[in-house]
MOPAC internal coordinates of N, CA, C and O (Angstrom, degrees):
PM7 1SCF
backbone

  N    0.0000 0     0.00 0     0.00 0    0    0    0
  C    1.4475 1     0.00 0     0.00 0    1    0    0
  C    1.5303 1   110.54 1     0.00 0    2    1    0
  O    1.2310 1   120.39 1   140.61 1    3    2    1
  N    1.3256 1   116.86 1   -39.39 1    3    2    1
  C    1.4692 1   122.33 1   179.67 1    5    3    2
  C    1.5298 1   110.44 1   -57.00 1    6    5    3
  O    1.2310 1   120.75 1   129.27 1    7    6    5
  N    1.3282 1   116.16 1   -50.73 1    7    6    5
  C    1.4635 1   121.08 1  -179.13 1    9    7    6
  C    1.5156 1   112.45 1   -64.58 1   10    9    7
  O    1.2310 1   120.26 1   139.76 1   11   10    9
  N    1.3177 1   117.10 1   -40.24 1   11   10    9
  C    1.4697 1   120.20 1   179.35 1   13   11   10
  C    1.5237 1   110.63 1   -64.15 1   14   13   11
  O    1.2310 1   120.73 1   140.32 1   15   14   13
  N    1.3200 1   116.21 1   -39.68 1   15   14   13
  C    1.4622 1   119.73 1   177.71 1   17   15   14
  C    1.5204 1   110.46 1   -62.14 1   18   17   15
  O    1.2310 1   120.40 1   134.98 1   19   18   17
  N    1.3398 1   116.85 1   -45.02 1   19   18   17
  C    1.4658 1   120.51 1   178.69 1   21   19   18
  C    1.5262 1   110.76 1   -61.99 1   22   21   19
  O    1.2310 1   120.26 1   142.22 1   23   22   21
  N    1.3272 1   117.12 1   -37.78 1   23   22   21
  C    1.4668 1   120.61 1   178.51 1   25   23   22
  C    1.5294 1   110.45 1   -63.78 1   26   25   23
  O    1.2310 1   120.40 1   130.84 1   27   26   25
  N    1.3356 1   116.84 1   -49.16 1   27   26   25
  C    1.4611 1   120.18 1  -176.93 1   29   27   26
  C    1.5317 1   112.61 1   -69.40 1   30   29   27
  O    1.2310 1   120.13 1   157.24 1   31   30   29
  N    1.3405 1   117.35 1   -22.76 1   31   30   29
  C    1.4685 1   120.73 1   174.61 1   33   31   30
  C    1.5228 1   111.42 1   -80.25 1   34   33   31
  O    1.2310 1   120.52 1   169.08 1   35   34   33
  N    1.3403 1   116.61 1   -10.92 1   35   34   33
  C    1.4544 1   120.52 1   179.94 1   37   35   34
  C    1.5198 1   114.34 1    92.41 1   38   37   35
  O    1.2310 1   120.13 1  -172.37 1   39   38   37
  N    1.3442 1   117.35 1     7.63 1   39   38   37
  C    1.4630 1   120.60 1  -179.07 1   41   39   38
  C    1.5248 1   112.62 1   -85.50 1   42   41   39
  O    1.2310 1   119.72 1   164.03 1   43   42   41
  N    1.3137 1   118.14 1   -15.97 1   43   42   41
  C    1.4676 1   123.24 1   171.82 1   45   43   42
  C    1.5236 1   107.41 1  -117.26 1   46   45   43
  O    1.2310 1   120.82 1   -44.26 1   47   46   45
  N    1.3153 1   116.03 1   135.74 1   47   46   45
  C    1.4667 1   119.97 1  -176.08 1   49   47   46
  C    1.5197 1   113.33 1   -79.70 1   50   49   47
  O    1.2310 1   120.23 1   147.36 1   51   50   49
  N    1.3244 1   117.16 1   -32.64 1   51   50   49
  C    1.4595 1   120.63 1  -172.53 1   53   51   50
  C    1.5216 1   110.71 1  -124.49 1   54   53   51
  O    1.2310 1   120.79 1   -48.78 1   55   54   53
  N    1.3216 1   116.10 1   131.22 1   55   54   53
  C    1.4579 1   120.50 1   177.87 1   57   55   54
  C    1.5239 1   110.67 1   -61.97 1   58   57   55
  O    1.2310 1   120.26 1   150.79 1   59   58   57
  N    1.3347 1   117.10 1   -29.21 1   59   58   57
  C    1.4650 1   121.70 1   179.87 1   61   59   58
  C    1.5237 1   111.47 1   -63.76 1   62   61   59
  O    1.2310 1   120.15 1   164.06 1   63   62   61
  N    1.3218 1   117.32 1   -15.94 1   63   62   61
  C    1.4662 1   121.37 1   179.21 1   65   63   62
  C    1.5193 1   112.05 1   -62.73 1   66   65   63
  O    1.2310 1   120.04 1   160.57 1   67   66   65
  N    1.3227 1   117.53 1   -19.43 1   67   66   65
  C    1.4611 1   119.81 1  -176.11 1   69   67   66
  C    1.5238 1   112.76 1  -109.56 1   70   69   67
  O    1.2310 1   119.84 1  -164.15 1   71   70   69
  N    1.3496 1   117.91 1    15.85 1   71   70   69
  C    1.4631 1   117.17 1   178.19 1   73   71   70
  C    1.5280 1   110.11 1   -78.04 1   74   73   71
  O    1.2310 1   120.31 1   -22.05 1   75   74   73
  N    1.3062 1   117.01 1   157.95 1   75   74   73
  C    1.4619 1   123.44 1  -171.83 1   77   75   74
  C    1.5295 1   112.52 1   -58.44 1   78   77   75
  O    1.2310 1   119.97 1   136.93 1   79   78   77
  N    1.3078 1   117.65 1   -43.07 1   79   78   77
  C    1.4706 1   120.59 1  -177.54 1   81   79   78
  C    1.5302 1   111.41 1   -66.75 1   82   81   79
  O    1.2310 1   120.29 1   138.77 1   83   82   81
  N    1.3198 1   117.06 1   -41.23 1   83   82   81
  C    1.4645 1   120.90 1   178.19 1   85   83   82
  C    1.5232 1   110.60 1   -63.17 1   86   85   83
  O    1.2310 1   120.49 1   135.06 1   87   86   85
  N    1.3306 1   116.67 1   -44.94 1   87   86   85
  C    1.4624 1   120.51 1   179.01 1   89   87   86
  C    1.5278 1   111.43 1   -64.59 1   90   89   87
  O    1.2310 1   120.56 1   138.15 1   91   90   89
  N    1.3272 1   116.54 1   -41.85 1   91   90   89
  C    1.4694 1   120.90 1   178.67 1   93   91   90
  C    1.5290 1   110.35 1   -59.71 1   94   93   91
  O    1.2310 1   120.50 1   134.62 1   95   94   93
  N    1.3251 1   116.65 1   -45.38 1   95   94   93
  C    1.4650 1   120.73 1   178.61 1   97   95   94
  C    1.5290 1   111.17 1   -64.41 1   98   97   95
  O    1.2310 1   120.57 1   140.06 1   99   98   97
  N    1.3196 1   116.52 1   -39.94 1   99   98   97
  C    1.4638 1   120.68 1   179.19 1  101   99   98
  C    1.5163 1   112.27 1   -64.27 1  102  101   99
  O    1.2310 1   120.47 1   134.02 1  103  102  101
  N    1.3327 1   116.70 1   -45.98 1  103  102  101
  C    1.4649 1   120.22 1   178.11 1  105  103  102
  C    1.5228 1   110.95 1   -62.99 1  106  105  103
  O    1.2310 1   120.81 1   139.67 1  107  106  105
  N    1.3193 1   116.06 1   -40.33 1  107  106  105
  C    1.4644 1   120.73 1   178.72 1  109  107  106
  C    1.5246 1   110.90 1   -61.85 1  110  109  107
  O    1.2310 1   120.55 1   135.85 1  111  110  109
  N    1.3217 1   116.54 1   -44.15 1  111  110  109
  C    1.4673 1   120.82 1   179.83 1  113  111  110
  C    1.5310 1   110.77 1   -65.24 1  114  113  111
  O    1.2310 1   120.09 1   137.53 1  115  114  113
  N    1.3291 1   117.43 1   -42.47 1  115  114  113
  C    1.4640 1   120.51 1   178.82 1  117  115  114
  C    1.5279 1   111.26 1   -63.83 1  118  117  115
  O    1.2310 1   120.36 1   144.38 1  119  118  117
  N    1.3264 1   116.92 1   -35.62 1  119  118  117
  C    1.4684 1   120.31 1   175.76 1  121  119  118
  C    1.5255 1   110.34 1   -68.19 1  122  121  119
  O    1.2310 1   120.11 1   138.58 1  123  122  121
  N    1.3322 1   117.39 1   -41.42 1  123  122  121
  C    1.4701 1   121.15 1   177.95 1  125  123  122
  C    1.5234 1   111.48 1   -59.30 1  126  125  123
  O    1.2310 1   120.35 1   143.17 1  127  126  125
  N    1.3239 1   116.93 1   -36.83 1  127  126  125
  C    1.4654 1   121.86 1  -179.34 1  129  127  126
  C    1.5279 1   112.59 1   -81.68 1  130  129  127
  O    1.2310 1   120.21 1   174.21 1  131  130  129
  N    1.3366 1   117.20 1    -5.79 1  131  130  129
  C    1.4580 1   120.16 1   179.40 1  133  131  130
  C    1.5133 1   114.24 1    82.86 1  134  133  131
  O    1.2310 1   120.25 1  -167.84 1  135  134  133
  N    1.3102 1   117.13 1    12.16 1  135  134  133
  C    1.4629 1   121.28 1   179.78 1  137  135  134
  C    1.5296 1   109.68 1   -80.96 1  138  137  135
  O    1.2310 1   120.64 1   142.79 1  139  138  137
  N    1.3190 1   116.38 1   -37.21 1  139  138  137
  C    1.4602 1   122.45 1   174.62 1  141  139  138
  C    1.5193 1   109.45 1  -107.10 1  142  141  139
  O    1.2310 1   120.97 1   -37.22 1  143  142  141
  N    1.3312 1   115.76 1   142.78 1  143  142  141
  C    1.4583 1   122.17 1   173.38 1  145  143  142
  C    1.5230 1   105.86 1  -104.63 1  146  145  143
  O    1.2310 1   120.43 1   -52.20 1  147  146  145
  N    1.3316 1   116.78 1   127.80 1  147  146  145
  C    1.4594 1   121.73 1  -176.03 1  149  147  146
  C    1.5195 1   109.31 1  -114.56 1  150  149  147
  O    1.2310 1   120.80 1   -49.38 1  151  150  149
  N    1.3377 1   116.07 1   130.62 1  151  150  149
  C    1.4621 1   121.56 1   175.25 1  153  151  150
  C    1.5226 1   107.09 1  -114.55 1  154  153  151
  O    1.2310 1   121.27 1   -67.49 1  155  154  153
  N    1.3182 1   115.17 1   112.51 1  155  154  153
  C    1.4671 1   120.82 1  -179.86 1  157  155  154
  C    1.5296 1   109.67 1   -73.00 1  158  157  155
  O    1.2310 1   120.08 1   -29.78 1  159  158  157
  N    1.3288 1   117.45 1   150.22 1  159  158  157
  C    1.4678 1   120.00 1   178.83 1  161  159  158
  C    1.5274 1   111.34 1   -67.87 1  162  161  159
  O    1.2310 1   121.21 1   -33.79 1  163  162  161
  N    1.3282 1   115.29 1   146.21 1  163  162  161
  C    1.4677 1   120.08 1   177.77 1  165  163  162
  C    1.5230 1   111.69 1   -97.59 1  166  165  163
  O    1.2310 1   120.40 1   166.93 1  167  166  165
  N    1.3323 1   116.85 1   -13.07 1  167  166  165
  C    1.4654 1   120.13 1   175.49 1  169  167  166
  C    1.5285 1   109.01 1  -146.98 1  170  169  167
  O    1.2310 1   120.95 1    -4.98 1  171  170  169
  N    1.3223 1   115.79 1   175.02 1  171  170  169
  C    1.4685 1   121.19 1  -173.38 1  173  171  170
  C    1.5311 1   113.32 1   -67.81 1  174  173  171
  O    1.2310 1   119.83 1   155.97 1  175  174  173
  N    1.3359 1   117.94 1   -24.03 1  175  174  173
  C    1.4596 1   120.39 1  -177.45 1  177  175  174
  C    1.5263 1   112.96 1   -81.62 1  178  177  175
  O    1.2310 1   120.35 1   158.69 1  179  178  177
  N    1.3115 1   116.95 1   -21.31 1  179  178  177
  C    1.4650 1   120.50 1  -179.09 1  181  179  178
  C    1.5197 1   111.06 1   -82.29 1  182  181  179
  O    1.2310 1   121.29 1   -21.59 1  183  182  181
  N    1.3058 1   115.15 1   158.41 1  183  182  181
  C    1.4603 1   121.93 1   173.83 1  185  183  182
  C    1.5225 1   108.40 1  -113.63 1  186  185  183
  O    1.2310 1   121.25 1   -20.62 1  187  186  185
  N    1.3151 1   115.22 1   159.38 1  187  186  185
  C    1.4577 1   119.93 1   174.81 1  189  187  186
  C    1.5219 1   108.24 1   -64.74 1  190  189  187
  O    1.2310 1   120.89 1   -43.80 1  191  190  189
  N    1.3390 1   115.90 1   136.20 1  191  190  189
  C    1.4635 1   120.90 1   179.50 1  193  191  190
  C    1.5186 1   109.00 1  -113.64 1  194  193  191
  O    1.2310 1   120.75 1   -39.51 1  195  194  193
  N    1.3208 1   116.17 1   140.49 1  195  194  193
  C    1.4649 1   122.02 1   178.73 1  197  195  194
  C    1.5184 1   108.90 1  -130.37 1  198  197  195
  O    1.2310 1   121.75 1   -32.48 1  199  198  197
  N    1.3318 1   114.25 1   147.52 1  199  198  197
  C    1.4631 1   120.73 1   176.25 1  201  199  198
  C    1.5203 1   108.64 1  -151.13 1  202  201  199
  O    1.2310 1   120.86 1   -22.29 1  203  202  201
  N    1.3078 1   115.97 1   157.71 1  203  202  201
  C    1.4581 1   120.08 1   173.33 1  205  203  202
  C    1.5215 1   109.05 1   -66.82 1  206  205  203
  O    1.2310 1   120.62 1   -39.27 1  207  206  205
  N    1.3170 1   116.42 1   140.73 1  207  206  205
  C    1.4601 1   120.54 1   172.86 1  209  207  206
  C    1.5280 1   106.86 1   -61.34 1  210  209  207
  O    1.2310 1   119.41 1   -36.84 1  211  210  209
  N    1.3317 1   118.73 1   143.16 1  211  210  209
  C    1.4723 1   120.29 1  -179.10 1  213  211  210
  C    1.5332 1   114.20 1   -53.53 1  214  213  211
  O    1.2310 1   119.72 1   148.85 1  215  214  213
  N    1.3281 1   118.13 1   -31.15 1  215  214  213
  C    1.4683 1   120.68 1   178.38 1  217  215  214
  C    1.5276 1   112.30 1   -65.26 1  218  217  215
  O    1.2310 1   120.27 1   158.64 1  219  218  217
  N    1.3326 1   117.08 1   -21.36 1  219  218  217
  C    1.4671 1   121.45 1  -178.11 1  221  219  218
  C    1.5283 1   112.23 1  -102.98 1  222  221  219
  O    1.2310 1   120.12 1   179.60 1  223  222  221
  N    1.3207 1   117.37 1    -0.40 1  223  222  221
  C    1.4575 1   120.73 1  -179.97 1  225  223  222
  C    1.5308 1   109.12 1   -66.98 1  226  225  223
  O    1.2310 1   119.85 1   -55.13 1  227  226  225
  N    1.3143 1   117.90 1   124.87 1  227  226  225
  C    1.4676 1   119.65 1  -176.80 1  229  227  226
  C    1.5284 1   111.94 1   -71.43 1  230  229  227
  O    1.2310 1   121.25 1   -28.84 1  231  230  229
  N    1.3225 1   115.21 1   151.16 1  231  230  229
  C    1.4680 1   121.38 1   174.41 1  233  231  230
  C    1.5188 1   108.40 1   -82.07 1  234  233  231
  O    1.2310 1   121.55 1   -20.82 1  235  234  233
  N    1.3191 1   114.63 1   159.18 1  235  234  233
  C    1.4650 1   119.66 1   178.64 1  237  235  234
  C    1.5235 1   109.70 1  -123.73 1  238  237  235
  O    1.2310 1   121.32 1   -34.34 1  239  238  237
  N    1.3004 1   115.09 1   145.66 1  239  238  237
  C    1.4573 1   121.16 1   178.28 1  241  239  238
  C    1.5180 1   110.86 1   -80.42 1  242  241  239
  O    1.2310 1   120.69 1     0.35 1  243  242  241
  N    1.3231 1   116.28 1  -179.65 1  243  242  241
  C    1.4617 1   122.01 1   179.88 1  245  243  242
  C    1.5289 1   111.71 1   -60.14 1  246  245  243
  O    1.2310 1   120.60 1   151.13 1  247  246  245
  N    1.3326 1   116.46 1   -28.87 1  247  246  245
  C    1.4695 1   120.67 1   179.71 1  249  247  246
  C    1.5258 1   112.69 1   -84.36 1  250  249  247
  O    1.2310 1   120.30 1   178.79 1  251  250  249
  N    1.3523 1   117.03 1    -1.21 1  251  250  249
  C    1.4633 1   121.00 1   178.26 1  253  251  250
  C    1.5121 1   114.91 1    89.52 1  254  253  251
  O    1.2310 1   120.06 1   176.74 1  255  254  253
  N    1.3179 1   117.50 1    -3.26 1  255  254  253
  C    1.4744 1   120.72 1  -179.73 1  257  255  254
  C    1.5155 1   110.80 1   -83.00 1  258  257  255
  O    1.2310 1   121.22 1   -27.01 1  259  258  257
  N    1.3244 1   115.26 1   152.99 1  259  258  257
  C    1.4594 1   121.42 1   178.20 1  261  259  258
  C    1.5261 1   109.57 1   -65.92 1  262  261  259
  O    1.2310 1   121.22 1   -46.02 1  263  262  261
  N    1.3410 1   115.27 1   133.98 1  263  262  261
  C    1.4637 1   121.30 1   177.65 1  265  263  262
  C    1.5243 1   107.90 1   -89.09 1  266  265  263
  O    1.2310 1   120.96 1   -46.11 1  267  266  265
  N    1.3150 1   115.76 1   133.89 1  267  266  265
  C    1.4705 1   121.53 1  -176.79 1  269  267  266
  C    1.5249 1   110.84 1   -79.64 1  270  269  267
  O    1.2310 1   120.88 1  -113.27 1  271  270  269
  N    1.3306 1   115.92 1    66.73 1  271  270  269
  C    1.4678 1   121.33 1   176.08 1  273  271  270
  C    1.5215 1   108.15 1  -159.75 1  274  273  271
  O    1.2310 1   120.62 1   -13.82 1  275  274  273
  N    1.3170 1   116.42 1   166.18 1  275  274  273
  C    1.4528 1   121.23 1   178.77 1  277  275  274
  C    1.5191 1   112.18 1   103.55 1  278  277  275
  O    1.2310 1   121.30 1     3.37 1  279  278  277
  N    1.3251 1   115.11 1  -176.63 1  279  278  277
  C    1.4665 1   121.65 1  -174.18 1  281  279  278
  C    1.5294 1   112.68 1   -63.32 1  282  281  279
  O    1.2310 1   119.95 1   139.48 1  283  282  281
  N    1.3331 1   117.69 1   -40.52 1  283  282  281
  C    1.4696 1   120.13 1   179.92 1  285  283  282
  C    1.5291 1   110.34 1   -65.12 1  286  285  283
  O    1.2310 1   120.67 1   135.25 1  287  286  285
  N    1.3295 1   116.33 1   -44.75 1  287  286  285
  C    1.4620 1   119.84 1   179.55 1  289  287  286
  C    1.5229 1   110.62 1   -63.35 1  290  289  287
  O    1.2310 1   120.39 1   139.80 1  291  290  289
  N    1.3480 1   116.86 1   -40.20 1  291  290  289
  C    1.4667 1   120.47 1   177.99 1  293  291  290
  C    1.5263 1   110.70 1   -60.64 1  294  293  291
  O    1.2310 1   120.46 1   139.31 1  295  294  293
  N    1.3399 1   116.73 1   -40.69 1  295  294  293
  C    1.4671 1   120.94 1   177.65 1  297  295  294
  C    1.5282 1   110.54 1   -63.82 1  298  297  295
  O    1.2310 1   120.67 1   134.99 1  299  298  297
  N    1.3174 1   116.32 1   -45.01 1  299  298  297
  C    1.4676 1   120.91 1   179.30 1  301  299  298
  C    1.5315 1   110.26 1   -60.61 1  302  301  299
  O    1.2310 1   120.36 1   137.32 1  303  302  301
  N    1.3252 1   116.93 1   -42.68 1  303  302  301
  C    1.4661 1   121.10 1   178.15 1  305  303  302
  C    1.5257 1   111.01 1   -62.88 1  306  305  303
  O    1.2310 1   120.55 1   138.15 1  307  306  305
  N    1.3242 1   116.55 1   -41.85 1  307  306  305
  C    1.4694 1   120.46 1  -179.74 1  309  307  306
  C    1.5271 1   110.67 1   -64.01 1  310  309  307
  O    1.2310 1   120.37 1   135.02 1  311  310  309
  N    1.3192 1   116.90 1   -44.98 1  311  310  309
  C    1.4664 1   120.70 1   177.58 1  313  311  310
  C    1.5262 1   109.64 1   -62.17 1  314  313  311
  O    1.2310 1   120.45 1   139.63 1  315  314  313
  N    1.3206 1   116.74 1   -40.37 1  315  314  313
  C    1.4602 1   121.62 1  -179.06 1  317  315  314
  C    1.5175 1   113.79 1   -61.90 1  318  317  315
  O    1.2310 1   120.20 1   154.76 1  319  318  317
  N    1.3387 1   117.22 1   -25.24 1  319  318  317
  C    1.4652 1   120.29 1   178.48 1  321  319  318
  C    1.5272 1   111.69 1   -62.46 1  322  321  319
  O    1.2310 1   120.38 1   157.98 1  323  322  321
  N    1.3368 1   116.88 1   -22.02 1  323  322  321
  C    1.4595 1   120.98 1  -176.22 1  325  323  322
  C    1.5245 1   112.74 1   -99.07 1  326  325  323
  O    1.2310 1   120.27 1  -177.22 1  327  326  325
  N    1.3324 1   117.09 1     2.78 1  327  326  325
  C    1.4711 1   120.11 1   177.72 1  329  327  326
  C    1.5119 1   109.70 1   -66.67 1  330  329  327
  O    1.2310 1   120.98 1   -39.61 1  331  330  329
  N    1.2999 1   115.72 1   140.39 1  331  330  329
  C    1.4659 1   120.31 1   176.56 1  333  331  330
  C    1.5122 1   109.51 1   -79.39 1  334  333  331
  O    1.2310 1   121.48 1   -39.23 1  335  334  333
  N    1.2915 1   114.77 1   140.77 1  335  334  333
  C    1.4609 1   119.89 1   176.07 1  337  335  334
  C    1.5231 1   107.98 1   -88.89 1  338  337  335
  O    1.2310 1   120.69 1   -27.84 1  339  338  337
  N    1.2868 1   116.29 1   152.16 1  339  338  337
  C    1.4541 1   119.67 1   178.87 1  341  339  338
  C    1.5107 1   110.37 1   173.06 1  342  341  339
  O    1.2310 1   121.28 1    14.08 1  343  342  341
  N    1.3009 1   115.17 1  -165.92 1  343  342  341
  C    1.4523 1   121.48 1  -179.39 1  345  343  342
  C    1.5316 1   109.57 1   -58.07 1  346  345  343
  O    1.2310 1   120.83 1   -44.22 1  347  346  345
  N    1.3074 1   116.02 1   135.78 1  347  346  345
  C    1.4644 1   123.29 1   177.64 1  349  347  346
  C    1.5266 1   113.85 1    64.14 1  350  349  347
  O    1.2310 1   119.31 1  -162.13 1  351  350  349
  N    1.3270 1   118.92 1    17.87 1  351  350  349
  C    1.4650 1   121.01 1   177.65 1  353  351  350
  C    1.5178 1   108.73 1   -82.11 1  354  353  351
  O    1.2310 1   121.13 1   -35.75 1  355  354  353
  N    1.3033 1   115.44 1   144.25 1  355  354  353
  C    1.4558 1   121.40 1   178.51 1  357  355  354
  C    1.5161 1   108.72 1  -114.15 1  358  357  355
  O    1.2310 1   120.48 1   -15.69 1  359  358  357
  N    1.3252 1   116.70 1   164.31 1  359  358  357
  C    1.4591 1   118.64 1   177.42 1  361  359  358
  C    1.5305 1   109.13 1   -67.83 1  362  361  359
  O    1.2310 1   120.62 1   -26.35 1  363  362  361
  N    1.3163 1   116.42 1   153.65 1  363  362  361
  C    1.4583 1   121.68 1  -172.94 1  365  363  362
  C    1.5259 1   112.81 1   -60.37 1  366  365  363
  O    1.2310 1   119.64 1   139.28 1  367  366  365
  N    1.3276 1   118.29 1   -40.72 1  367  366  365
  C    1.4629 1   120.22 1  -178.25 1  369  367  366
  C    1.5287 1   111.00 1   -61.29 1  370  369  367
  O    1.2310 1   120.14 1   139.93 1  371  370  369
  N    1.3189 1   117.35 1   -40.07 1  371  370  369
  C    1.4608 1   121.23 1   178.71 1  373  371  370
  C    1.5200 1   110.70 1   -64.85 1  374  373  371
  O    1.2310 1   120.51 1   132.81 1  375  374  373
  N    1.3236 1   116.64 1   -47.19 1  375  374  373
  C    1.4682 1   120.95 1  -179.94 1  377  375  374
  C    1.5200 1   109.88 1   -63.32 1  378  377  375
  O    1.2310 1   120.12 1   133.48 1  379  378  377
  N    1.3212 1   117.38 1   -46.52 1  379  378  377
  C    1.4631 1   121.56 1  -178.75 1  381  379  378
  C    1.5222 1   110.98 1   -59.01 1  382  381  379
  O    1.2310 1   120.36 1   134.96 1  383  382  381
  N    1.3169 1   116.91 1   -45.04 1  383  382  381
  C    1.4670 1   120.94 1   179.49 1  385  383  382
  C    1.5213 1   110.90 1   -63.55 1  386  385  383
  O    1.2310 1   120.29 1   137.21 1  387  386  385
  N    1.3326 1   117.06 1   -42.79 1  387  386  385
  C    1.4669 1   120.76 1   179.45 1  389  387  386
  C    1.5243 1   111.11 1   -63.23 1  390  389  387
  O    1.2310 1   120.44 1   137.01 1  391  390  389
  N    1.3358 1   116.77 1   -42.99 1  391  390  389
  C    1.4653 1   120.74 1  -178.78 1  393  391  390
  C    1.5239 1   110.16 1   -65.73 1  394  393  391
  O    1.2310 1   119.81 1   135.93 1  395  394  393
  N    1.3294 1   117.97 1   -44.07 1  395  394  393
  C    1.4644 1   120.24 1   179.47 1  397  395  394
  C    1.5264 1   111.37 1   -65.11 1  398  397  395
  O    1.2310 1   119.83 1   140.82 1  399  398  397
  N    1.3402 1   117.94 1   -39.18 1  399  398  397
  C    1.4703 1   120.43 1   176.39 1  401  399  398
  C    1.5256 1   110.65 1   -63.42 1  402  401  399
  O    1.2310 1   120.64 1   137.65 1  403  402  401
  N    1.3341 1   116.39 1   -42.35 1  403  402  401
  C    1.4621 1   120.54 1   178.70 1  405  403  402
  C    1.5315 1   110.06 1   -63.78 1  406  405  403
  O    1.2310 1   120.03 1   139.90 1  407  406  405
  N    1.3368 1   117.55 1   -40.10 1  407  406  405
  C    1.4671 1   121.36 1   177.85 1  409  407  406
  C    1.5272 1   110.49 1   -61.67 1  410  409  407
  O    1.2310 1   120.13 1   141.77 1  411  410  409
  N    1.3232 1   117.36 1   -38.23 1  411  410  409
  C    1.4664 1   120.77 1   177.00 1  413  411  410
  C    1.5199 1   111.21 1   -63.33 1  414  413  411
  O    1.2310 1   120.59 1   136.68 1  415  414  413
  N    1.3190 1   116.49 1   -43.32 1  415  414  413
  C    1.4654 1   120.68 1   179.14 1  417  415  414
  C    1.5247 1   109.79 1   -60.40 1  418  417  415
  O    1.2310 1   120.60 1   133.67 1  419  418  417
  N    1.3289 1   116.46 1   -46.33 1  419  418  417
  C    1.4673 1   121.08 1  -179.38 1  421  419  418
  C    1.5257 1   110.32 1   -64.15 1  422  421  419
  O    1.2310 1   120.25 1   136.72 1  423  422  421
  N    1.3350 1   117.13 1   -43.28 1  423  422  421
  C    1.4663 1   121.31 1  -178.10 1  425  423  422
  C    1.5244 1   111.89 1   -65.11 1  426  425  423
  O    1.2310 1   119.95 1   148.56 1  427  426  425
  N    1.3137 1   117.69 1   -31.44 1  427  426  425
  C    1.4649 1   121.24 1  -176.94 1  429  427  426
  C    1.5237 1   113.55 1   -95.00 1  430  429  427
  O    1.2310 1   120.22 1   179.22 1  431  430  429
  N    1.3115 1   117.19 1    -0.78 1  431  430  429
  C    1.4667 1   120.51 1   179.58 1  433  431  430
  C    1.5275 1   109.64 1   -70.42 1  434  433  431
  O    1.2310 1   120.27 1   -37.41 1  435  434  433
  N    1.3176 1   117.08 1   142.59 1  435  434  433
  C    1.4654 1   118.91 1   177.92 1  437  435  434
  C    1.5289 1   111.07 1   -64.22 1  438  437  435
  O    1.2310 1   121.26 1   -34.08 1  439  438  437
  N    1.3143 1   115.19 1   145.92 1  439  438  437
  C    1.4678 1   120.62 1   179.22 1  441  439  438
  C    1.5269 1   109.21 1   -67.59 1  442  441  439
  O    1.2310 1   120.10 1   -35.86 1  443  442  441
  N    1.3354 1   117.42 1   144.14 1  443  442  441
  C    1.4699 1   119.61 1   178.03 1  445  443  442
  C    1.5262 1   110.68 1   -66.51 1  446  445  443
  O    1.2310 1   121.13 1   -35.08 1  447  446  445
  N    1.3034 1   115.45 1   144.92 1  447  446  445
  C    1.4643 1   121.36 1   178.80 1  449  447  446
  C    1.5129 1   108.55 1   -81.30 1  450  449  447
  O    1.2310 1   120.69 1   -46.85 1  451  450  449
  N    1.3148 1   116.28 1   133.15 1  451  450  449
  C    1.4732 1   120.21 1   179.68 1  453  451  450
  C    1.4975 1   111.17 1   -96.10 1  454  453  451
  O    1.2310 1   120.10 1   180.00 1  455  454  453

């Protein structure tokens, strides 16, 4: 849902960016680079858990918002250098800030009741 929302807002250029295989490859690559820490399940009831490596954890300002600096921001900026320009494209800093704010909203949303 996160990726689809970013696509429909115009922050992702291609809908294929959110397909399962692309995401799986992306997570795998980020784990290979040490950006994500992966904990494999020890039994059938557990799921694989992923988290940002502490070196990539963003800092927060006095107001609790993510500060646009540090290793994670540098990675986002580097990835943004390869974005294609075109109709409805925004500058990378604007897109990066919007995506990080949206990630905060998703992360702080209450879990659905089962």
